[in-house]
C-alpha positions, 0 to 999 in steps of 0.5 A: 569196757563192753557197753552190754556189760554196763547195761547188765550191771545197771540192770542188776543194780536196779533189780537189787534196789527194787527188791529192797524197796519191796521187801524193806521200805514200805514205799507206796511209790518208787521210780526208776530212770535209766539214761544209757548211751554208748559213752555214758549211763545214768541210773536213778532209783528213788522211793518214798519209803521209810528210809534208813540210817546209812551208818547203822544199816547192815550189809544184808540189804544188798548194798554191798552187792550194788557197790561191787557191781558199780565198781566192776564197771568203773561207775560211781554209786551214791546212796542217799537215805534218811529215816522217814524220808525215803531213799535215792540211789544213783549210778553214774558211768562215764564210758570215756573215762573208764575206757581210757583208764583200762 
């Protein structure tokens, strides 16, 4: 798997997350952290917005797109959110594991 592809998909996930934060969360702060190396990548995005119930949210917020992008590079996507407690999104890609699975 090309590392550039991993970086591009990570960028697109971050872009979708920030778009969601700005449009839906009401957050006053958010942070984006990316640790990207040729053998692993970790992306973490968090906000202090209104959060949401994962069980009742529609796919219209781009969450499905983020899941598909993570899956396309063999990464895991974790979304933690609760009403009135903000949201955290983490994407983890282990290059060695993914490349050996190809």
